[in-house]
KOLMI-811111 format. One record per residue (C-alpha): residue number from 1; residue in three letters; x, y, z. Coordinates in Angstrom, 2 decimals, always signed. Each point is the difference from the previous one (the first is absolute). Layout:
BEGIN
[r NUM 'ALA' [X Y Z]]
...
//
This chain:
BEGIN
[r 1 'MET' [-8.00 -18.74 -6.66]]
[r 2 'ILE' [-1.33 +0.10 -3.45]]
[r 3 'CYS' [+2.04 -1.94 -2.79]]
[r 4 'ARG' [+2.71 -0.78 +2.73]]
[r 5 'ILE' [+2.54 +1.93 -1.25]]
[r 6 'ARG' [+2.47 -0.96 +2.31]]
[r 7 'VAL' [+3.16 +2.31 +0.67]]
[r 8 'ARG' [+2.72 +0.54 +2.23]]
[r 9 'PRO' [+0.82 +3.47 +1.48]]
[r 10 'ILE' [+1.68 +2.90 -1.79]]
[r 11 'VAL' [+3.06 +1.10 +1.95]]
[r 12 'VAL' [+2.37 +2.78 -1.18]]
[r 13 'ILE' [+2.91 +1.33 +1.37]]
[r 14 'VAL' [+1.28 +3.11 -0.52]]
[r 15 'LYS' [+3.31 +1.59 +1.46]]
[r 16 'ALA' [+0.24 +3.80 +0.56]]
[r 17 'GLY' [+0.84 +1.74 -2.79]]
[r 18 'ASP' [-0.61 -2.80 -2.25]]
[r 19 'THR' [-2.38 +0.80 -2.89]]
[r 20 'GLY' [-1.61 -3.47 +0.05]]
[r 21 'PRO' [+0.16 -2.57 -2.90]]
[r 22 'SER' [+1.67 +0.04 -3.05]]
[r 23 'GLU' [-1.53 +1.75 -2.90]]
[r 24 'ASP' [+1.00 -3.46 -1.88]]
[r 25 'ARG' [-2.57 -1.79 +2.01]]
[r 26 'TYR' [-2.34 +1.76 -2.11]]
[r 27 'ARG' [+0.80 -1.01 -3.04]]
[r 28 'ILE' [-0.93 -3.18 -2.09]]
[r 29 'LYS' [+2.65 -0.95 -2.76]]
[r 30 'GLY' [+1.41 +3.60 -0.18]]
[r 31 'LYS' [-3.57 +1.76 +0.00]]
[r 32 'PRO' [-1.58 +1.52 +2.53]]
[r 33 'ALA' [-2.62 -2.12 +1.56]]
[r 34 'THR' [-3.79 +1.18 +0.85]]
[r 35 'GLN' [-1.61 -1.35 +2.80]]
[r 36 'TYR' [-3.70 -1.30 -0.38]]
[r 37 'LEU' [-3.14 -1.28 +1.91]]
[r 38 'VAL' [-1.24 -2.95 -0.46]]
[r 39 'ALA' [-3.56 -0.44 +1.91]]
[r 40 'ILE' [-1.98 -2.94 +0.41]]
[r 41 'HIS' [-3.53 +1.05 -0.18]]
[r 42 'HIS' [-2.92 -2.26 +1.96]]
[r 43 'PRO' [-3.57 +0.53 +0.05]]
[r 44 'ASP' [-1.51 +1.22 +3.24]]
[r 45 'ASN' [-1.57 -3.11 +0.85]]
[r 46 'PHE' [+3.40 -1.99 -0.23]]
[r 47 'ASP' [+0.31 -2.68 +2.48]]
[r 48 'PRO' [+3.72 -0.73 +0.77]]
[r 49 'SER' [-0.74 -3.93 +0.88]]
[r 50 'ILE' [+0.16 -0.42 -3.88]]
[r 51 'GLU' [+3.90 +0.20 +0.03]]
[r 52 'ASP' [+1.07 -3.60 +0.14]]
[r 53 'GLU' [+3.44 -1.22 +0.20]]
[r 54 'ALA' [+0.71 -0.25 -3.50]]
[r 55 'MET' [-0.67 +3.50 -0.42]]
[r 56 'GLU' [+1.83 +0.98 +3.33]]
[r 57 'ARG' [+2.83 -1.92 -2.05]]
[r 58 'ASP' [-0.16 +1.76 -3.09]]
[r 59 'ILE' [-0.16 +3.55 +1.62]]
[r 60 'ASP' [+3.04 -1.31 +1.99]]
[r 61 'SER' [+1.63 -0.84 -3.34]]
[r 62 'LEU' [-0.61 +3.10 -1.68]]
[r 63 'ASN' [+1.24 +2.06 +3.09]]
[r 64 'GLU' [+3.01 -2.16 -0.03]]
[r 65 'GLU' [+0.63 +0.45 -3.82]]
[r 66 'MET' [-0.43 +4.14 +0.48]]
[r 67 'GLU' [+2.34 +0.08 +2.65]]
[r 68 'ALA' [+2.84 -2.27 -1.94]]
[r 69 'ALA' [-0.80 +2.07 -2.93]]
[r 70 'GLY' [+1.06 +3.23 +2.19]]
[r 71 'ALA' [-3.53 +1.64 -1.53]]
[r 72 'ARG' [-1.90 -0.09 +3.48]]
[r 73 'LEU' [+0.45 +3.00 +2.44]]
[r 74 'PHE' [-2.90 -0.56 +2.31]]
[r 75 'ALA' [-3.46 -2.06 +0.15]]
[r 76 'GLY' [-2.66 -0.26 +2.24]]
[r 77 'GLY' [-3.69 -1.16 +0.71]]
[r 78 'LEU' [-2.69 +2.37 +1.00]]
[r 79 'ASP' [-2.67 -0.68 +2.31]]
[r 80 'HIS' [-3.60 +0.15 -1.06]]
[r 81 'PRO' [-1.11 +3.65 -0.61]]
[r 82 'GLY' [-2.79 +0.28 +2.66]]
[r 83 'LYS' [+2.56 +0.24 +2.38]]
[r 84 'ALA' [+1.67 +2.94 -1.67]]
[r 85 'LYS' [+0.27 +3.29 +1.71]]
[r 86 'LEU' [-0.69 +3.08 -2.09]]
[r 87 'LEU' [+1.42 +3.29 +0.90]]
[r 88 'ARG' [-0.95 +3.46 -1.18]]
[r 89 'ALA' [+1.27 +3.19 +0.94]]
[r 90 'GLN' [-2.69 +2.53 +1.00]]
[r 91 'PRO' [+0.02 +4.01 -1.12]]
[r 92 'ASN' [+0.89 +0.66 +4.04]]
[r 93 'GLY' [+3.13 -2.18 -0.39]]
[r 94 'GLU' [-1.25 -2.96 +1.87]]
[r 95 'VAL' [-0.09 -3.55 -1.68]]
[r 96 'LEU' [-3.00 -2.28 +0.40]]
[r 97 'ILE' [+0.03 -3.41 -0.34]]
[r 98 'ALA' [-2.33 -2.29 -1.20]]
[r 99 'ASP' [-0.42 -3.65 -0.22]]
[r 100 'GLY' [-0.17 -1.81 -3.01]]
[r 101 'PRO' [+1.99 +0.64 -3.57]]
[r 102 'TYR' [+0.15 +3.20 -1.86]]
[r 103 'LEU' [-1.98 -1.48 -3.02]]
[r 104 'GLU' [-2.71 -2.20 -0.27]]
[r 105 'ALA' [+0.46 -2.36 -2.54]]
[r 106 'LYS' [-0.63 -3.82 -0.73]]
[r 107 'GLU' [+3.65 -1.03 -0.07]]
[r 108 'HIS' [+3.13 +1.11 +2.00]]
[r 109 'VAL' [+3.83 -0.13 +0.10]]
[r 110 'GLY' [+0.78 -3.50 +2.06]]
[r 111 'GLY' [+3.32 -0.13 -0.44]]
[r 112 'PHE' [+2.91 +1.83 -1.70]]
[r 113 'TRP' [+3.74 -0.03 -1.50]]
[r 114 'VAL' [+2.02 +2.56 -0.90]]
[r 115 'LEU' [+2.83 -1.14 -2.70]]
[r 116 'GLU' [+2.91 +1.42 -1.60]]
[r 117 'ALA' [-0.53 -0.65 -3.98]]
[r 118 'ALA' [+2.15 +1.21 -2.89]]
[r 119 'ASP' [-3.64 +1.02 -2.00]]
[r 120 'LEU' [-3.73 -0.63 +0.23]]
[r 121 'ASP' [+0.71 -3.43 -1.75]]
[r 122 'GLU' [+1.78 -0.95 +2.73]]
[r 123 'ALA' [-2.34 +1.06 +2.53]]
[r 124 'LEU' [-2.92 -1.83 -2.02]]
[r 125 'ALA' [+2.10 -3.37 +0.01]]
[r 126 'TRP' [-0.18 +0.29 +3.70]]
[r 127 'GLY' [-3.62 +1.11 +0.28]]
[r 128 'ARG' [-1.02 -3.04 -2.35]]
[r 129 'LYS' [+1.51 -2.49 +2.44]]
[r 130 'ALA' [-1.32 +1.82 +3.01]]
[r 131 'ALA' [-3.50 -0.31 -1.66]]
[r 132 'VAL' [+0.65 -3.80 -0.41]]
[r 133 'ALA' [+1.23 -0.37 +3.47]]
[r 134 'CYS' [-2.63 +1.95 +1.77]]
[r 135 'GLN' [-2.84 -0.90 -2.55]]
[r 136 'ALA' [-1.21 +3.39 +0.22]]
[r 137 'PRO' [-0.23 +3.17 -2.16]]
[r 138 'VAL' [+3.71 +1.97 +0.49]]
[r 139 'GLU' [+0.56 +3.84 -1.03]]
[r 140 'VAL' [+3.46 +1.05 -0.87]]
[r 141 'ARG' [+0.67 +3.44 +0.40]]
[r 142 'GLN' [+3.42 +2.18 -0.52]]
[r 143 'PHE' [+0.95 +2.31 +3.12]]
[r 144 'ASN' [+0.97 +3.75 -1.32]]
//
């Protein structure tokens, strides 16, 4: 796993007739929370073996901090894009499956977090910490 973002499985149990989590869950300090993607970018020739124990500790600490703050909804590391499968719908209704990423690029997303934050400034603060922990460029984008 690139950038070793370790996560525990998410389990949500909803009883019949239950509408799910309370809307209060999606509020921070009384304001609606916004969700952000914090994505780590790696060059296509990235070698995961350069990630040493210190980096693993930094990433683990960041995950624990995000979790303790109630900001982290989900996180995960992605395999190399060369192992991706591309699916394209065809005019006849069939779906063509091909090897490789959708886009040819010099960089790829190696891992990501989905966070809840009060605003962009808070999401950028997490992004700064992620860039330091992962020693890689990080992109922060708001979900619509």
